[in-house]
C-alpha positions as CSV (number, residue, x, y, z in Angstrom):
1,M,130.3,315.4,37.3
2,S,130.0,314.5,33.6
3,H,127.4,316.5,31.6
4,T,125.1,315.1,29.0
5,S,123.2,317.1,26.4
6,Q,120.5,316.8,23.9
7,H,119.1,318.9,21.0
8,L,115.7,318.5,19.5
9,I,113.0,320.4,17.6
10,L,109.4,320.4,18.8
11,S,106.5,319.8,16.5
12,N,105.7,323.6,16.5
13,G,109.3,324.4,15.3
14,L,110.8,325.4,18.7
15,R,114.4,324.5,18.9
16,V,115.4,323.0,22.3
17,R,118.8,322.4,23.9
18,L,119.0,320.3,27.1
19,L,121.9,319.9,29.5
20,H,121.9,317.4,32.4
21,A,124.6,318.3,35.0
22,P,124.2,316.1,38.1
23,H,126.3,318.3,40.4
24,L,124.0,321.3,40.1
25,K,121.7,322.4,42.9
26,R,119.5,324.5,40.8
27,C,118.1,324.6,37.3
28,A,117.8,327.3,34.7
29,A,116.2,328.3,31.5
30,L,117.2,330.6,28.7
31,L,114.7,331.6,26.0
32,R,116.4,333.3,23.1
33,V,114.3,335.0,20.4
34,E,116.1,335.8,17.2
35,A,115.0,339.4,16.9
36,G,116.5,342.4,18.5
37,S,116.8,346.2,18.3
38,H,118.1,346.1,14.7
39,D,115.0,344.2,13.6
40,A,112.6,346.9,14.8
41,P,110.9,349.3,12.3
42,L,113.2,352.3,11.5
43,A,110.3,354.6,12.5
44,Y,110.3,353.4,16.1
45,P,113.8,353.0,17.6
46,G,113.6,351.1,20.9
47,L,110.4,349.1,20.0
48,A,112.1,345.8,20.6
49,H,113.5,346.9,24.0
50,F,110.1,348.3,24.9
51,L,108.3,345.1,24.0
52,E,110.8,343.2,26.2
53,H,109.7,345.4,29.1
54,L,106.0,345.0,28.3
55,F,106.1,341.2,28.6
56,F,106.6,341.5,32.3
57,L,103.2,343.2,32.8
58,G,101.4,339.9,33.3
59,T,99.0,337.7,31.4
60,T,95.4,336.4,31.8
61,R,96.7,333.2,33.4
62,F,99.3,335.0,35.5
63,P,98.3,338.6,36.2
64,V,100.5,341.0,38.1
65,D,98.6,342.0,41.2
66,E,99.1,344.5,44.0
67,A,101.9,342.3,45.5
68,H,104.0,343.4,42.5
69,A,107.4,341.9,42.3
70,A,110.7,343.9,42.4
71,P,113.7,343.0,40.2
72,V,115.1,339.6,41.2
73,G,118.8,339.0,41.6
74,A,121.3,341.8,42.3
75,G,120.2,345.0,44.0
76,L,120.6,346.9,40.8
77,P,120.1,345.7,37.2
78,A,123.0,345.5,34.9
79,K,123.2,347.6,31.7
80,G,120.6,346.3,29.2
81,A,119.0,344.0,31.8
82,R,115.3,343.7,32.7
83,S,114.8,345.7,35.8
84,G,111.2,345.1,36.7
85,P,107.7,345.4,35.4
86,G,105.5,348.5,35.2
87,P,102.1,349.2,36.8
88,Q,100.2,346.1,37.8
89,R,96.5,347.1,37.8
90,N,94.3,345.8,35.1
91,Q,93.5,348.9,33.1
92,G,91.0,347.3,30.7
93,P,91.3,345.7,27.3
94,L,93.8,347.0,24.7
95,R,92.3,348.4,21.6
96,G,95.0,347.4,19.2
97,P,96.6,344.4,17.5
98,F,96.8,342.5,20.8
99,A,93.1,342.8,21.4
100,G,90.9,339.8,20.9
101,K,93.7,337.2,21.2
102,P,92.3,334.1,22.8
103,A,93.6,333.5,26.3
104,P,94.7,330.0,27.2
105,T,92.5,327.9,29.3
106,T,93.1,328.6,33.0
107,S,93.6,325.6,35.2
108,A,93.4,325.6,39.0
109,H,97.0,324.6,39.5
110,S,98.4,327.4,37.3
111,C,96.5,330.4,38.4
112,G,98.5,332.8,40.5
113,E,101.3,335.3,40.5
114,A,103.3,336.4,37.5
115,L,106.9,335.4,36.7
116,M,108.8,338.0,38.6
117,R,106.9,337.6,41.8
118,Y,107.0,333.8,41.5
119,V,110.8,333.7,41.0
120,Q,111.4,336.2,43.8
121,R,109.4,334.1,46.3
122,Q,111.3,331.0,45.3
123,G,114.7,332.8,46.0
124,G,115.7,332.6,42.3
125,Q,117.1,335.2,39.9
126,L,115.6,336.5,36.7
127,N,116.6,338.9,33.9
128,A,116.3,339.8,30.3
129,S,118.3,341.6,27.7
130,T,117.7,343.1,24.3
131,R,120.7,342.9,21.9
132,E,121.1,343.9,18.3
133,R,119.8,340.7,16.8
134,C,118.4,338.7,19.6
135,T,116.4,339.1,22.9
136,E,117.1,336.8,25.8
137,F,115.0,336.0,28.9
138,F,116.5,333.8,31.6
139,F,116.0,332.6,35.1
140,E,117.6,330.3,37.7
141,V,115.4,328.7,40.4
142,P,115.3,325.7,42.8
143,L,114.3,322.4,41.3
144,T,110.8,322.5,42.8
145,A,110.1,325.9,41.0
146,M,111.3,324.9,37.5
147,A,107.9,323.9,36.1
148,G,106.1,327.0,37.5
149,A,108.8,329.4,36.3
150,L,109.0,327.9,32.8
151,E,105.2,327.9,32.4
152,R,105.1,331.6,33.4
153,L,108.0,332.6,31.1
154,C,106.5,330.9,28.0
155,D,103.0,332.2,28.8
156,M,104.1,335.8,29.1
157,L,105.9,335.8,25.8
158,A,103.2,333.8,23.9
159,H,100.2,335.6,25.4
160,P,101.1,339.1,26.5
161,L,98.2,341.0,28.2
162,L,98.8,344.7,27.5
163,T,96.9,347.9,28.0
164,L,97.6,351.4,26.6
165,E,97.8,352.8,30.1
166,R,100.4,350.3,31.1
167,Q,102.3,351.0,27.9
168,R,102.3,354.7,28.7
169,A,103.7,354.1,32.2
170,E,106.3,351.6,31.0
171,R,107.4,354.1,28.4
172,E,108.4,356.4,31.3
173,V,110.5,353.6,32.7
174,I,112.3,353.2,29.3
175,H,112.7,357.0,29.3
176,A,114.3,356.9,32.8
177,E,116.7,354.2,31.6
178,W,117.6,356.4,28.6
179,V,118.3,359.4,30.9
180,A,120.6,357.3,33.1
181,W,122.3,355.9,30.0
182,S,122.8,359.4,28.6
183,A,124.5,360.5,31.8
184,N,126.8,357.4,32.0
185,A,130.3,358.2,30.6
186,E,131.1,354.6,29.9
187,A,127.9,354.0,28.0
188,Q,128.4,357.1,26.0
189,R,131.9,356.0,25.2
190,Q,130.7,352.7,23.8
191,Y,128.0,354.5,21.8
192,A,130.8,356.7,20.3
193,L,132.8,353.6,19.4
194,L,129.8,352.0,17.6
195,R,129.3,355.1,15.6
196,S,132.8,354.6,14.1
197,V,131.3,352.1,11.6
198,S,129.4,353.1,8.5
199,A,126.5,355.5,9.0
200,Q,124.4,353.1,6.9
201,H,124.9,350.3,9.3
202,P,122.3,350.0,12.1
203,L,125.0,349.6,14.7
204,S,125.7,353.4,14.4
205,G,122.1,354.3,15.1
206,F,120.0,354.9,18.2
207,H,118.0,351.9,19.6
208,A,117.6,352.5,23.3
209,G,114.1,354.1,22.9
210,N,112.7,357.1,24.9
211,R,109.5,359.1,25.3
212,D,109.8,360.6,21.8
213,T,110.5,357.4,19.8
214,L,107.7,355.3,21.3
215,P,104.3,357.0,20.4
216,V,102.1,354.4,22.1
217,D,98.9,356.4,21.4
218,E,99.4,356.3,17.6
219,P,97.5,353.4,15.8
220,A,100.5,352.9,13.5
221,F,102.8,352.3,16.4
222,Q,100.4,349.7,17.9
223,L,100.2,347.9,14.5
224,A,104.0,347.9,14.3
225,L,104.2,346.5,17.9
226,G,101.7,343.8,17.2
227,D,103.4,342.8,13.9
228,F,106.8,342.6,15.6
229,H,105.4,340.2,18.2
230,Q,103.5,338.1,15.8
231,R,106.4,337.8,13.4
232,F,109.2,337.0,15.8
233,Y,107.7,335.6,19.0
234,Q,106.7,332.3,17.5
235,A,108.2,328.9,17.8
236,G,110.3,328.9,14.7
237,Q,112.2,331.9,15.8
238,I,113.0,330.7,19.3
239,L,115.6,328.6,21.1
240,L,114.8,327.2,24.5
241,S,117.8,326.0,26.6
242,L,117.3,324.1,29.9
243,S,119.9,323.0,32.3
244,G,119.8,321.3,35.7
245,P,120.5,318.1,37.7
246,Q,117.2,316.5,36.4
247,P,117.5,313.6,33.9
248,L,117.3,314.6,30.2
249,E,113.9,312.9,30.1
250,E,112.5,315.3,32.7
251,L,114.0,318.3,31.0
252,E,112.5,317.2,27.7
253,R,109.1,316.8,29.3
254,L,109.2,320.3,30.6
255,A,110.3,321.6,27.2
256,Q,107.5,319.7,25.4
257,Q,104.8,320.8,27.8
258,Y,105.6,324.6,28.0
259,G,107.4,325.1,24.7
260,G,104.1,324.1,23.1
261,L,102.5,327.3,24.3
262,F,104.1,329.1,21.3
263,A,102.4,329.4,18.0
264,A,103.8,327.1,15.3
265,G,106.0,328.8,12.8
266,G,109.2,328.7,10.7
267,R,112.4,330.6,10.7
268,V,112.2,334.2,9.7
269,A,115.1,335.5,7.7
270,Q,116.5,338.6,9.5
271,E,117.5,341.4,7.2
272,T,121.2,341.2,6.1
273,P,122.9,344.4,7.3
274,P,125.0,346.6,4.9
275,P,128.8,346.5,5.2
276,L,130.2,347.6,8.5
277,L,132.7,349.9,6.9
278,D,132.6,352.6,4.2
279,G,136.0,353.9,5.0
280,P,138.9,353.7,7.5
281,L,137.8,352.5,11.0
282,Q,139.1,355.0,13.5
283,A,137.9,355.1,17.1
284,P,137.6,358.6,18.7
285,R,140.5,359.2,21.0
286,I,140.4,360.2,24.7
287,D,143.3,361.0,27.0
288,G,144.7,358.1,29.0
289,Q,143.0,355.4,26.9
290,L,143.7,353.5,23.7
291,D,140.7,351.9,21.8
292,L,141.6,349.7,19.0
293,L,138.6,348.4,16.8
294,L,138.9,345.5,14.5
295,A,136.1,345.0,12.0
296,H,135.3,341.7,10.1
297,E,132.8,341.3,7.3
298,H,132.9,337.6,6.4
299,L,133.7,335.4,9.3
300,P,132.9,331.7,9.0
301,E,130.3,329.8,11.2
302,G,131.6,329.3,14.7
303,A,133.2,332.8,14.8
304,A,131.8,333.5,18.3
305,A,133.8,330.7,19.8
306,A,136.9,331.7,17.9
307,I,136.5,335.3,19.2
308,E,136.2,334.0,22.8
309,Y,139.3,331.9,22.2
310,L,141.2,335.0,21.0
311,A,139.9,337.1,23.9
312,T,141.2,334.5,26.4
313,W,144.8,334.6,25.1
314,I,145.2,338.3,24.3
315,A,144.3,339.2,27.9
316,D,146.6,336.5,29.4
317,G,149.0,338.4,31.7
318,R,151.7,335.7,32.0
319,P,155.3,336.3,30.7
320,G,155.7,336.5,27.0
321,G,152.4,338.0,26.2
322,L,151.0,341.5,25.4
323,V,149.7,342.4,28.8
324,A,152.9,341.3,30.5
325,E,155.0,343.4,28.1
326,L,152.9,346.5,28.7
327,R,153.1,346.0,32.4
328,E,156.8,345.6,32.3
329,R,157.2,348.9,30.5
330,G,155.0,350.6,33.1
331,W,152.4,351.6,30.5
332,L,149.3,349.6,31.5
333,E,146.6,350.2,34.1
334,D,144.0,347.9,32.7
335,F,143.3,345.8,29.6
336,S,140.1,344.3,28.2
337,F,139.1,342.7,24.9
338,A,135.6,342.0,23.9
339,S,133.2,341.6,20.9
340,L,130.9,344.6,20.6
341,Y,128.8,343.1,17.8
342,E,128.4,339.8,15.9
343,F,125.9,338.9,13.2
344,A,125.8,337.3,9.8
345,G,129.5,337.0,9.5
346,Q,130.2,340.5,10.7
347,A,132.0,341.3,13.9
348,L,133.3,344.4,15.7
349,L,136.0,343.7,18.2
350,H,137.3,346.1,20.8
351,A,140.7,346.2,22.6
352,K,140.5,348.7,25.5
353,V,143.8,349.8,27.0
354,K,143.9,352.1,30.0
355,L,147.2,353.8,29.9
356,T,149.5,355.2,32.6
357,P,150.6,358.8,32.2
358,T,154.0,357.7,30.9
359,A,152.6,355.4,28.2
360,D,153.3,356.0,24.5
361,A,149.9,355.4,22.9
362,G,151.3,354.9,19.4
363,E,153.8,352.4,20.6
364,V,151.1,350.5,22.6
365,E,149.0,350.2,19.4
366,A,152.0,349.0,17.5
367,L,152.7,346.3,20.1
368,L,149.1,345.3,20.1
369,R,149.0,344.8,16.3
370,D,152.4,343.1,16.4
371,W,151.0,340.6,19.0
372,L,148.0,339.9,16.8
373,A,150.2,339.2,13.8
374,F,152.3,336.8,16.0
375,F,149.2,335.0,17.3
376,R,147.8,334.6,13.8
377,D,150.8,332.8,12.6
378,A,151.8,330.8,15.7
379,D,151.5,327.1,16.0
380,Q,148.5,326.7,18.3
381,H,148.2,323.0,18.6
382,A,149.3,322.9,22.3
383,L,147.3,326.1,23.0
384,R,144.1,324.5,21.7
385,L,144.5,321.6,24.1
386,E,145.2,324.1,27.0
387,Y,142.0,326.0,26.0
388,Q,140.0,322.8,26.2
389,R,141.3,322.2,29.7
390,L,140.3,325.8,30.6
391,Q,136.8,325.3,29.2
392,A,136.3,322.0,31.1
393,A,137.3,323.7,34.4
394,R,134.9,326.6,33.7
395,E,132.1,324.2,32.8
396,L,132.4,322.3,36.1
397,S,132.3,325.5,38.1
398,A,129.5,327.2,36.2
399,S,126.1,327.7,37.6
400,A,122.9,326.3,36.0
401,L,122.2,329.7,34.5
402,E,125.7,330.1,33.1
403,L,125.4,326.6,31.5
404,A,122.0,327.5,30.0
405,R,123.4,330.7,28.5
406,R,126.5,329.1,27.1
407,D,126.2,328.2,23.4
408,S,129.1,325.7,23.3
409,T,132.4,324.9,25.0
410,A,133.8,323.2,21.8
411,L,136.3,324.9,19.6
412,P,135.3,325.7,16.0
413,P,137.3,324.1,13.2
414,S,139.3,327.4,12.9
415,T,140.3,329.7,15.7
416,Q,141.5,332.5,13.4
417,V,139.6,335.7,13.3
418,I,142.6,338.0,12.6
419,A,142.5,339.3,9.1
420,H,144.7,342.4,9.1
421,P,148.1,342.2,7.3
422,G,151.3,342.6,9.2
423,V,154.4,340.7,10.3
424,S,155.4,340.3,13.9
425,R,158.9,341.6,14.9
426,Q,158.6,341.2,18.7
427,P,159.9,338.0,20.6
428,W,156.5,337.0,21.8
429,R,155.8,333.5,23.1
430,L,152.6,331.6,23.8
431,P,151.7,331.0,27.5
432,E,152.8,327.9,29.2
433,P,150.2,325.4,30.5
434,E,148.4,326.8,33.6
435,P,149.6,324.9,36.7
436,L,146.4,325.8,38.5
437,L,144.5,323.5,36.2
438,A,146.6,320.5,37.4
439,A,146.7,321.5,41.1
440,L,146.4,318.7,43.7
441,V,146.0,318.8,47.4
442,P,149.5,318.1,48.9
443,S,150.0,315.6,51.7
444,L,151.5,317.5,54.6
445,A,152.3,316.8,58.2
446,A,149.4,317.4,60.6
447,V,149.2,320.9,62.0
448,A,146.9,322.5,64.5
449,V,144.1,324.7,63.2
450,P,145.2,328.3,63.6
451,A,143.5,330.3,66.3
452,G,142.1,332.8,63.9
453,L,140.5,330.2,61.5
454,N,136.9,329.0,61.9
455,I,136.2,325.9,59.8
456,S,132.5,325.4,59.1
457,P,131.1,322.0,58.1
458,V,127.9,323.5,56.6
459,L,129.2,323.2,53.0
460,P,130.2,319.5,52.6
461,A,133.5,318.6,50.7
462,S,131.4,316.5,48.3
463,R,130.3,319.6,46.6
464,Q,133.8,320.1,45.2
465,Y,133.4,323.8,46.0
466,A,135.4,325.4,48.8
467,A,135.7,329.0,50.0
468,L,138.2,330.8,52.2
469,Y,137.7,334.3,53.6
470,I,140.5,336.2,55.4
471,R,140.2,339.6,56.9
472,W,143.1,341.5,58.5
473,Q,144.6,345.0,58.9
474,Y,147.7,346.2,57.1
475,D,150.1,349.0,58.0
476,T,150.9,349.4,54.3
477,P,149.2,352.3,52.6
478,A,145.9,351.3,51.0
479,E,146.7,352.5,47.5
480,H,149.9,350.5,47.5
481,L,148.0,347.2,48.2
482,R,145.0,347.7,45.9
483,D,146.3,346.1,42.7
484,V,149.0,343.8,44.1
485,L,147.0,340.7,43.4
486,K,145.6,341.8,40.1
487,P,147.7,339.5,37.9
488,L,146.9,336.5,40.1
489,I,143.2,337.4,40.1
490,E,143.3,337.2,36.3
491,R,145.1,333.9,36.3
492,A,142.7,332.4,38.9
493,R,139.7,333.6,36.9
494,R,140.8,331.7,33.8
495,A,141.2,328.6,35.9
496,A,137.6,329.0,37.3
497,V,138.8,330.2,40.7
498,E,137.3,333.4,42.1
499,L,139.9,335.5,43.9
500,Q,138.8,338.9,45.4
501,W,140.9,341.4,47.2
502,N,139.3,344.5,48.5
503,R,139.4,347.1,51.2
504,A,136.6,347.2,53.8
505,A,136.7,350.2,56.2
506,D,140.0,349.9,58.1
507,S,140.8,346.3,57.0
508,W,141.5,344.3,53.9
509,Q,139.6,341.2,52.9
510,L,140.6,338.2,50.7
511,R,138.1,335.8,49.3
512,C,139.0,332.7,47.3
513,A,136.5,330.2,46.0
514,G,136.3,327.3,43.6
515,A,137.5,323.7,43.4
516,P,139.5,323.0,46.6
517,A,142.9,322.1,45.1
518,P,143.3,325.2,42.8
519,V,141.9,327.3,45.6
520,L,144.7,326.2,47.9
521,A,147.3,326.9,45.2
522,V,145.9,330.4,44.6
523,V,145.7,331.2,48.4
524,G,149.3,330.1,48.8
525,Q,150.5,332.4,46.1
526,A,148.4,335.3,47.3
527,L,149.7,335.1,50.8
528,A,153.3,335.0,49.6
529,M,152.7,338.1,47.4
530,L,151.1,339.9,50.3
531,E,153.8,339.0,52.8
532,Q,156.2,341.1,50.7
533,P,154.0,343.1,48.3
534,P,155.8,344.4,45.2
535,A,155.5,348.0,44.1
536,A,152.2,348.5,42.3
537,G,150.7,351.8,41.2
538,P,146.9,352.2,41.5
539,G,145.0,350.7,38.5
540,D,141.9,352.0,36.8
541,T,138.7,352.0,38.7
542,P,135.5,351.8,36.5
543,A,133.2,354.7,36.9
544,L,130.0,353.8,38.8
545,I,126.5,355.4,38.7
546,P,125.8,357.5,41.8
547,I,123.7,354.9,43.7
548,R,126.4,352.2,43.2
549,Q,129.1,354.7,44.4
550,L,127.1,355.0,47.6
551,M,126.8,351.3,47.9
552,E,130.6,351.0,47.6
553,Q,131.1,353.6,50.4
554,L,128.6,352.1,52.8
555,A,131.1,349.6,54.3
556,H,133.4,352.5,55.3
557,H,130.7,353.9,57.5
558,L,130.0,350.7,59.4
559,P,132.1,349.8,62.5
560,S,134.7,347.1,61.9
561,P,133.9,343.6,63.3
562,T,137.4,343.3,64.6
563,S,139.9,345.5,66.4
564,G,143.1,344.6,64.7
565,G,144.5,341.2,64.0
566,W,143.2,338.7,61.5
567,T,140.2,336.3,61.3
568,A,139.3,333.7,58.7
569,L,136.5,331.2,57.8
570,A,136.8,328.2,55.6
571,T,134.1,325.8,54.3
572,G,133.9,323.0,51.7
573,F,137.4,321.6,52.4
574,D,138.0,318.0,53.5
575,A,140.4,317.1,56.3
576,A,143.5,317.0,54.0
577,A,142.7,320.4,52.5
578,Q,142.0,321.8,56.0
579,N,145.5,320.7,57.1
580,V,147.0,322.5,54.1
581,L,145.1,325.6,55.0
582,G,146.6,325.4,58.5
583,H,150.1,325.4,57.0
584,L,149.3,328.3,54.7
585,L,147.8,330.5,57.4
586,Q,150.8,330.2,59.6
587,S,152.5,332.7,57.4
588,I,150.2,335.5,58.5
589,S,152.2,337.6,60.9
590,A,149.3,339.4,62.5
591,V,147.7,338.3,65.8
592,P,144.4,336.3,65.5
593,A,141.3,338.2,66.5
594,Q,137.7,337.1,67.2
595,P,134.9,339.1,65.6
596,R,132.5,340.8,67.9
597,A,128.8,341.3,67.5
598,P,127.9,344.7,66.0
599,V,126.3,347.3,68.2
600,L,123.5,349.4,66.8
601,E,124.4,353.1,66.6
602,P,122.2,356.2,66.5
603,G,121.1,357.4,63.1
604,R,123.6,359.3,60.9
605,W,123.6,361.2,57.6
606,H,126.7,361.4,55.3
607,C,127.1,363.5,52.2
608,Q,129.4,361.9,49.6
609,G,131.2,363.8,46.8
610,E,129.3,366.0,44.4
611,A,125.9,365.6,42.9
612,V,126.5,365.5,39.2
613,G,123.4,364.7,37.2
614,E,120.9,362.5,39.2
615,H,120.3,362.6,42.9
616,A,121.0,359.3,44.8
617,L,120.1,358.3,48.3
618,L,121.0,355.1,50.1
619,L,119.3,354.2,53.4
620,F,120.7,351.3,55.5
621,N,118.7,350.3,58.7
622,P,121.0,347.9,60.7
623,V,119.2,345.3,62.8
624,P,120.3,342.8,65.5
625,A,121.8,339.6,64.2
626,H,119.5,337.5,66.4
627,E,116.5,339.0,64.7
628,E,117.7,338.1,61.2
629,A,114.7,335.8,60.6
630,T,112.1,338.6,61.3
631,W,113.8,341.2,59.2
632,R,114.5,338.9,56.3
633,L,110.8,338.2,56.2
634,L,109.9,341.9,56.4
635,A,112.3,342.6,53.5
636,Q,110.6,339.9,51.5
637,L,107.2,341.3,52.2
638,I,108.0,344.9,51.2
639,Q,110.3,344.4,48.3
640,G,107.5,344.3,45.7
641,P,105.3,347.0,47.1
642,F,108.3,349.4,47.6
643,Y,109.4,348.9,44.0
644,Q,105.8,349.3,42.8
645,R,105.2,352.5,44.7
646,L,108.5,354.4,44.1
647,R,109.4,353.2,40.6
648,S,106.2,352.3,38.9
649,E,103.7,354.7,40.4
650,L,105.8,357.7,41.4
651,Q,108.3,357.1,38.5
652,L,111.2,358.4,40.6
653,G,113.8,356.8,38.3
654,Y,115.4,353.7,36.9
655,A,117.4,352.7,39.9
656,V,115.0,351.9,42.8
657,F,115.4,348.9,45.1
658,S,115.0,347.4,48.6
659,T,116.7,344.3,49.9
660,Y,118.1,342.6,53.0
661,R,121.9,342.9,53.1
662,Q,124.8,341.7,55.3
663,I,127.8,343.9,55.2
664,Q,131.0,343.1,57.2
665,G,128.8,341.4,59.8
666,H,126.1,344.0,60.0
667,N,122.6,342.8,59.1
668,G,120.1,345.3,57.8
669,L,117.5,346.5,55.3
670,M,118.9,348.6,52.4
671,F,116.8,351.0,50.3
672,G,118.2,352.8,47.3
673,V,116.8,355.5,44.9
674,Q,118.5,357.3,42.1
675,S,116.3,359.9,40.5
676,P,116.6,362.4,37.6
677,S,113.6,364.4,38.9
678,A,113.5,364.3,42.8
679,D,116.1,365.8,45.1
680,H,117.3,364.2,48.3
681,G,114.6,365.7,50.4
682,E,111.9,364.5,48.1
683,I,113.3,361.0,48.0
684,L,113.5,360.9,51.7
685,G,109.9,362.2,52.0
686,H,108.7,359.3,49.7
687,L,110.6,356.8,51.9
688,R,109.0,358.1,55.1
689,A,105.5,358.1,53.4
690,F,106.1,354.4,52.5
691,F,107.1,353.5,56.0
692,A,104.1,355.3,57.4
693,R,101.9,352.6,55.7
694,P,100.4,349.8,57.8
695,A,102.7,346.9,58.5
696,P,102.7,344.3,55.7
697,V,100.6,341.1,56.3
698,L,102.7,338.0,56.9
699,A,100.3,335.4,55.6
700,S,102.2,332.3,54.3
701,A,105.4,334.0,53.3
702,G,107.4,332.3,56.0
703,E,107.2,328.8,54.5
704,A,108.4,330.0,51.1
705,L,111.4,331.9,52.6
706,A,112.4,329.2,55.1
707,G,112.6,326.7,52.3
708,Q,115.3,328.8,50.6
709,F,117.8,328.4,53.6
710,S,118.8,324.8,53.1
711,E,122.3,323.8,51.9
712,P,121.0,321.4,49.2
713,V,119.0,324.3,47.8
714,M,121.2,327.4,48.2
715,G,124.0,328.1,45.8
716,N,127.4,327.2,47.1
717,A,128.7,330.8,46.9
718,E,125.6,332.0,48.8
719,V,126.1,329.4,51.5
720,A,129.7,330.5,52.0
721,E,128.9,334.2,52.0
722,W,126.1,333.7,54.6
723,L,128.6,331.8,56.8
724,W,131.2,334.5,56.5
725,Q,128.8,337.2,57.5
726,A,127.5,335.2,60.4
727,H,131.2,334.7,61.5
728,L,131.9,338.5,61.3
729,A,128.7,339.0,63.4
730,G,130.2,336.8,66.1
731,N,128.2,333.7,65.4
732,A,130.9,331.1,64.6
733,D,128.5,328.2,64.8
734,A,125.9,329.4,62.4
735,R,123.6,326.8,60.9
736,L,121.1,327.2,58.1
737,E,118.7,324.9,59.7
738,A,118.5,327.2,62.7
739,L,117.7,330.2,60.5
740,A,115.0,328.3,58.6
741,D,113.4,327.2,61.9
742,A,113.5,330.8,63.2
743,I,111.8,332.1,60.0
744,L,108.9,329.6,60.6
745,Q,108.5,330.9,64.1
746,V,108.0,334.5,63.1
747,D,104.5,335.8,63.7
748,Q,102.6,338.9,62.7
749,A,103.4,340.6,66.0
750,A,107.1,340.4,65.3
751,I,106.6,341.8,61.8
752,D,104.6,344.7,63.4
753,R,107.4,345.5,65.9
754,A,110.0,345.4,63.2
755,W,108.0,347.7,61.0
756,A,107.5,350.2,63.8
757,Q,111.3,350.1,64.5
758,L,112.1,350.8,60.9
759,A,109.7,353.7,60.7
760,S,111.2,355.2,63.9
761,E,114.4,356.2,62.1
762,R,116.3,355.4,65.2
763,H,119.2,353.7,63.5
764,W,119.0,355.0,59.9
765,L,122.4,355.3,58.2
766,I,121.8,357.6,55.1
767,L,124.3,358.2,52.4
768,A,123.6,360.7,49.6
769,N,125.6,362.2,46.8
770,G,126.5,365.9,47.0
771,A,128.4,368.2,49.3
772,D,125.2,369.7,50.6
773,C,122.7,366.8,50.4
774,R,120.5,367.3,53.4
C-alpha cells in the first residue's frame, strides 16, 4: 500500500502534484487557485465567491443544458461549499470583459454535459470553496471518468461562458446563502471572533457577498470581475493535485493534457495584509462557552503542519492532558481547536471550550494557557515519532479526495507555534503511544458465529477495510448513553478508525470501520464500556439549520426494523477476524433478532419544534425494497430538473435537494427545501406542481447508474452502508451484482408507474418546522 508522489511544473507555469496510491478504488483532483475573498476589490465584497459560483454555469465546449445537475455528494452543501450552478439556458453573449474570448476547438469526443452533471452521472462527488486567500475546486470519480471530469474542470475555469442574465440569477443564490448565513448562530459567532482582530485587517471585514455588494449591471463591476479572472485564473497562480491508483505516468499525462488549457503566466504576489492586531486580542464572551484566540504574526514556513500537530495533541483526551483534566473536574462538555486563518506568516488559532454549568471559566482559561506553556517546553522527540505513526495510519485510510487535498503528511523542521509567555505549574504529561496503532488480530479458539450476526463476503478482506454495525435496544435512559463512548470515539478517530454511536428511533446503533485489527480493538473496548456504562452527562449538540434538524428527526418517525433484541452485520473481515468478532459479540446480553422488511404506511404530516427564521419542509416517500432499482433510476433522472426548477428558477432558497436515501432499512426518495420567502404551503405547492409534470424519460441512464454498483468501483464505506441497509430491510444476502442487473432491466413503463405512485401522495411522510406548519 505504499504511496509514491511526484511534483512538476508544466511549460505554462502550472504547478502539479501527483500521488499514486495503488489501494485506492477512485481517483481525485484538487485545483487550488491562489486568490480568495481577501484578494477581491474592496468595492465589491464577495466578488471572489461570486466568480466561484459563476464557473459552474457551463462553457462553449460543455454547456449546461436543461438536464441541469444538482449538487453532487451529500444532500446539503457544507458551509462555504459549492452547492450547484444557476440557470442553464444560453441567454446570449455577455457584453463585458469576457466577451470575445476565443472558445477552444470543439472535438466530437468532448462535446456534452458540464462538470456537475457529468460527475453526478458517474456517481462521483464534487465541491468548491472560497477561502480568504485561495479558492479550491475538487472532485472524486471512478477511474473511467477521470479524464472527462478533469477536462471539464479545467475548461470551466479557463474559458467561462457567462451572461448578464445568468449573473443576475446567480447573485440571488449568493444572496440566499447570505440570508442563511446571517440566521445561523454558529456562523455569526465565528464572524464575531474574526472581528476581534484589527479593524484594518481584511479578516474583520465582510466577504460573503449579497445583492447589494454585487452590482452586476454596472460596467465597472464587470471590468473588475474580468480583471480578477484574468489576473488570478492563469497557470502561474494554480496548483493541480491528482491522486489515484493509476501509475504516475498516467497521472502526469492527464495533468499535461488538461492543465495546458490554462493561459501561461507567472506567480502573482498577493497583497501582504496589515498586522492582525492593533491592541489586546479579546474574544467576545457568551454564557457556557470559553473562546481563546491565539494570534501569530511571523510564523515560519511549514506553520500549517505545525498547527495541525498542535491541534492533534491539545485535543487528546487521554490521562495527563488538558481535555482529561477538564473532564475529571466535571467542567467540559466539548472541546475543539482549529486554525481560523493562515496566510503570509500570520495565523489566528481558536480553542473552543463548551462548559458545564459548574465550570469556572477563568480557571479553565488558566489551565488551557498552562498546558500550552507545558507543551511548548516539553521534550517532544517521542511524540513526533508517534505523530508520524498517526499520519501514516490516516494516509492509508484516506480517500482519493482526502489525499488530493492534503498538502503534506511530513512534519516541519519545527513544531512550535506557541509564542505567548508563561511557565507551567500543573503536573501535565504527554500522551503515551496509542495502542490502537499497534493492534493485531489475536488468535483465539474457534467459536460459532452468533445468531444475530450476518457476515457478508461482498467487501473482500484484501481491501484492508472492515466495517461492523450493531443495533440493539437499551433499557438505560437515552441521555445517559449519548456521550458514553465520546472519549473512545476521539481516540479511534486519531487512529483512523471511525466509531459512531447514535440513537435511531427506539434503538441504538454502533458503527465501527477502518483497518480490521484496530476496529476489533475499538469494538472490544466499546462493548465493555456499554456493558456497564459510566455516568456521563449530556454533551453539547451543535446547532443545525432547520432542514438538517428535520433530517435528524426523520429516523424517529420510521418504524424500527426490529422488535427488541440485537442484530449486526460485518464485512471486510477475514476468517481469523470473524472468529474474534464471534468472541466479542458473546458479551451482548440481549436476545438476537432478525430484521423484518418494512411495511409502507399511509401518508403522515409532523410539525417539529418552532419555525424560527426560514421555513423548512422535508418529504420522504418510502418505496418497496424490491423496487430499489426503479426508484434509484427515477431519483437519478429527476435530481437535476428538481434542483433547477425549485432553486434556480423559483429561487426558493439555498437549501434545495432531492436524493435516494436508505434510513434504518427504509428505502425512499427524499426532497428537502428550506426557504426564506416561501411558507410550508407554498413549498408543498411547488413540490406538487413538479410531480404533476410528465414522467422523466429513461433514455440511457440505466447503463451509467448500473456501472456504479460494483464493489471494485464503489467506495468501501458506501459498500458497507448499502449492505447494512439491505440487512435492516430483511435482505441478508444482498449482492451488488443483483442490483446492477435489476437497474439494467428497468424500462420506461416502470419509471412511469413509479412517477405516478410518487405523485399520488399515498405514502408521503412530511416533516416541517413549526408548531402549526400545515
